[in-house]
Every structure is written in structure tokens, then in C-alpha cells.
N, C-alpha and C positions, 0 to 999 in steps of 0.2 A: 504493500500500500504506500502511495506517495503522500506522506504526512505533510500537510500545509499548516504550520504552527508558528505563532508569533505572539506579540503582546502589545499593549499600549506603550507607545514611546513618545518622547517630547519633541514638539515642533517649536524651536526657539527662534527668536528674532534674528540672531546672527547666522545660524546654520540652516534653518528651515528644513526642507525635505532631505538635504544631504545629511544633516544631523540625525534625522529619523533612521536613515539607512545605516549609518555608522553604529548607532545604538543597537539596531536590530542584529547586525552582524556580531556585535559583542556578546549577544545572548545565544548565539548559535541558532537563530531563527531564520525562517525563509518567507515570512510575511510580517506585516505590522499594521497597527491602527493608530491614528493620531487625531488630535483636535487642531484646526488651523489657527487657533488662538485660545486664550483662556476660556474654559467651558462656562465660567460664571459671569463673564462680561462681554461687551461688544468690541473691545479693543482688538484691532487687527492690523497687521503690517502687510504691505504690498508683497505679492508673490514675486520672488526674485527668479527670473527665468534662467540665469546662469547657474545658480545653485540647483535648480530643478534639473537642468541638463546634466550637471555633475552627478546628481543623485541617480538619474536614470542610467548613466554609464556604469556607475558602481553596482547598481542592481543587476544589469546585464552580465557584468563580470562575475557576479556571485550567484547567478541563476535564480534571482528573485523575480517571480512573474508579477508584473505591474498590475495585472487584472485582479490579483488577489489582495491588493492593498485596500484598506478601508479608512474612510474619514468618519469621525463621530461628530454629530451636530452638538452645539452647546446645550447644556441643561436648561438655560434660561428661555429656550423656545417652548412655549406651551400652546399648542394648537387647540386644546380642549377648553381653554379659558372662556368663562362667560363674560369677561370684561372685554368689550369690543376693542378698546384702545390697545390692551395688552395682546390681544389676538392679532390685530393688524400689525403690531410691532413684530410678533413672532413670524408672521407671513413674510414681511419684508426681510427680516434677518435670515430666514431659511432660504429665500431666493438668493441672498448675497452669498450664503455658504455654498449653494449649488454653483454659483458663478466661480467661486474659488476652486471648487472641485474640477470644474471645466478647465480652468487655467492650468491646474496641476495635471490634468489628464486622467483623473481618478473617477470611476463611475459608480462607486458604492458609498452611500452616505447613510450611516446608522442614525436613527432618530428615536428618542423617547416620545411616544405619541402624545402624551400630555396628561394632565390631571384636571378633573372637572371642578375642583375647588368648591364643592357644595351645590352645584346646580343639578347634579344627578348624572349617572352614567350614560343614560340615553342621550341627553342633551350634549354631554361632553363628546360622545362619539360622533354625533351629528356635526358638531363644531369642527372636529378633526376632518371629517369628510369634506365639509364646505371649504376648509382651509387648504386641504390637499388639492382639491379641484382648482383652486386659484393658483396655488404654487406650481402645479404641473401643467398649466395651460400653455406653456411655451415649450417648443421642441428642445430636447436635450438628451444626451446619452447617460446622464446621471440618474441612477435609480435610488429611491428612498427605501431604506431597509428599516421597517418598523420593528422595534425591539419588543420582545415579549417581556412584560413587566411583572413585578411581584404582587401588585395589588396594595402596596403600602399607601396609607392615607386615602386619597381620592384618585389614585392612578387608574387610567383606562388601559385596556389591552392586556389584562392578566389572564384572560380566557381566550382560547382559540376562536370561539364563536364571535367575539368582539372584533378580532382582527378580520375575520371573514366578512363581517358586516361592512367594515371600511372598504375592503377590496371590492366588494360587490357594488359599492356606490361611488367609487372614484372612476371618473370617465377614462382617464389614461391609466388603467389598472396594470398595464404591462410595465409601468415604471414603479410599481410597488412590489418590493421584495420583503423578506423577513429575516431578522437576526434573532436566533434563539439565544437565551441566556440560561445556563444551567442553574445558577443560584436563584434567579427569578422564577424559573419553572418550579423548583422545589418549594420555594417560599409561597408560591401561588397555589400549591396543593397538588401538583403533578408528581406522581410516584416514579422517580427515575430509576428505581431498582428494576423496573420493567420498562426500560426505555424503548424497546421495540414496540410495545403497546402504545406508548405516548406518541411515538413517531407515526404509527399506523393511524391513530386518532387525528393527528395533525394532518396527515395526508388526506383523510376522508373529509375533513372540515375545510382546510385551506389549500392543501396540495404541496407535496414534498418538493416539487420543482421550484417553489417560491423561496426556499431557504437559500440565503446568499452568504451567510457567515454565522458562526457560533461563538458566543462568549463563554469560555470555559472557566468557571469559578466554583470553588467549594462554598458552602454556606455555614454561617455561624448559628443558623436556626434550624429547628425541626421543620418537617414538611407542613405546609399550610399556615405558617405563622404570619405571612404577609409583612415581613420586616425589611428584606433586602440588605443583608449585611454579608459582604463577601469574605471568604476565608481562603487561606493558602491551600493549594492542592493537597488533599489527603488529610487535612487537619480539621475538617468540618463534618457536618452531619451527612454529607454525600459520600465522602471517603474516596480513596484513591482508585480502588478496583472499579467502582461504579463509573467514575469519570473516565477511566481508561476505556471501558466498554463503549462509552459514548463517542470518545475521540476517534476510536478505531472502528466505528460502525461502518460496515461495507456500503451502506446507502448514502453515507456522508463523506466518502473518501476524497472528493474533489472540492470540498467546502473548506475555506480558511477557518481555522480555530484560533481565537484570540484570548489571551490571558489578561484578566483585569484584577488580579489578586492583590492583597494589601502589601505595601512595603514593610520591611522589617526594621524595628528600632535596634540601636546598638546594644541595648540591654533592656530588661523588663521595666525599668523605671524611666529611662531617657527617651525623650521625644525630639531631641535636638536635630538629629540627622537620620533620615530613613534610607534603607538600602533596598534596591529593586531585587525581587526574588526570581526574576524570569529566567535568567541563565540556568539556575539550579532546577527550577520547575520543568523547564523544557528538556533538560537532561534526564530527569526522572521519567518524563512522558515518553521520550525516545527509547529509553531503556526498559520501559514498562515495569519499573521496580521502584517501590516507595522508599524514600530516604527519611527515616524517622528523625534524623539529625539535621534536617533541612535548615531550620532556623539558626542553629549553631554554625553550620557550614557557611551560611550567608554572612553571618557576623564576622567569622574568621577571615573570609575572603576580602571583605571591604574595610577591614581595620587598617 
């Protein structure tokens, strides 16, 4: 099986896409996901074409397929909001992010569908549908990958049926794809110990061909708690063996898998500097062998 595995990496002002590729290679990965700016605000730098070209050349040299690279839209976009001004802002900002993806040549943009913030799930979903119809009314190669959510607070799209309703009512539905998130699925109540059944249910309701990428995360919470707290691979309620079966599932072999697991602190008390776990987690996944000393190994490596 050709494992397509990577993680969230940083897109900085100075290095931009080139820095993303360099970080990816340092983890032993062959794909990656990034935000084109801070996920919590609207500050954005212009895309540097020269650095993009250098990044593309480095990817070619290291056999990283550009079509497997993913951009994540900022958290502050809420298409479900009942506040018209906030929703119009979200629509404008999402259009801007699509334009940035086009400039970078990336065609997968992961989006948290939104939270209804008290107006009710039905109205929230209708707002998402209306917003996506406005966002997708212009020709583009960029696909919106709706992420499966945990159901925390007033989040929409924590059930497959809700995603199906959106797809059925978006006019350019060929530009809607799906990003599965293992932590979110677990926290939303899907039993990933029988992942084949979960995948079969998804296929019946939405269609397995719609899956564009998968966020691979363990969960700090038991099934159905609707909390959305990611844990390092093998250290949560999902566990290593369960996640390995998902990662290596034959039906998902050409789908990029992206880690969004927590950074590790230098010790149990310190929060001063956090270390990325991805190099070590990717090594575990490639070897299909759980490292119970993962946290200590990460701390030793980055000291």
C-alpha cells in the first residue's frame, strides 16, 4: 500500500510554502496540510511566487505529489451563523482563501462547516447551504472539503445525514468533498472499533468517493462525548491498533492522512516550548508498532 501520510505544518511569512515542504521532509512525511495565515484572524501576507516555485521543485525532488496537499480554512469562518453580518464576512473571507489556494495551485480546502450558535441545527445547515451556493458560484478547481465534526457546542455536520443534506442542496455539489476526522467521529458517537461498518454507512449516506482526506487523531474522550479534544496517536480512547486499521484500510489507500495531534511540552509542568510529535508518530505508523515511550523520545530529541 502506498501510504500518503503527513501532518499540519507552519506557513510562515518568511518561508511560506517552501517552509511547509522543508518541515514536512523533516518529519519523514510525503504530504502536508497548512493554514495560509493564522487560523484565528484575517491577517494574510501576499503569496510569494518565487518561494512557491522553490517549494514545488523541492516537492518534485522528494516525490511529494502536489495533488495530495491540503489547505485548512481558518476557524473564524462560520457559514452557519444566524448573524447576517458575520455570515457575509465568512463568505467573503472563504472566497479570499479559495483565491489563495488558486494562486498556490492547491485544490483541497478543508472547512469546518460552522456552528448555529443557538438558532437551531436546521437553520444552521440551511445557512451553510445558502453560503456555499454563493461561495461556489464562480468557476474554480478548488474543492471545499467539509470536515466531519464532533458535535461540540452548536456545531453542525457531526452526523453523516447532515453532510448529505448540504451536498444535496448545493448547486455545484461536484466541488464539495469530505474530510473525515477520527477524533471527531469518535466524539460524535461513531464506533471506530468497527470502522468498516462506519465506512459502509458513510458510503450509503454520502458516498465513499467524496472522501478527499482524513485527519488522523486519537481522542482524549470516550465515544459520544461531543468534546473534540485530540490526543497523540495511541494515547487516547481510540488507541493505536484501531487507528492503524483505519490508516491502512484498503478502501482509503489513495487518500492523504493528516496528523493534527497535540504538541508535547518539555516536561509535565512546563508550557514554555512545545515540541511537534509528527516525526515520531509517522515513524510509528510506518512501522505499525506502538512506541509507549513516544513522549519521552520526543522530549529527548528536541532538548
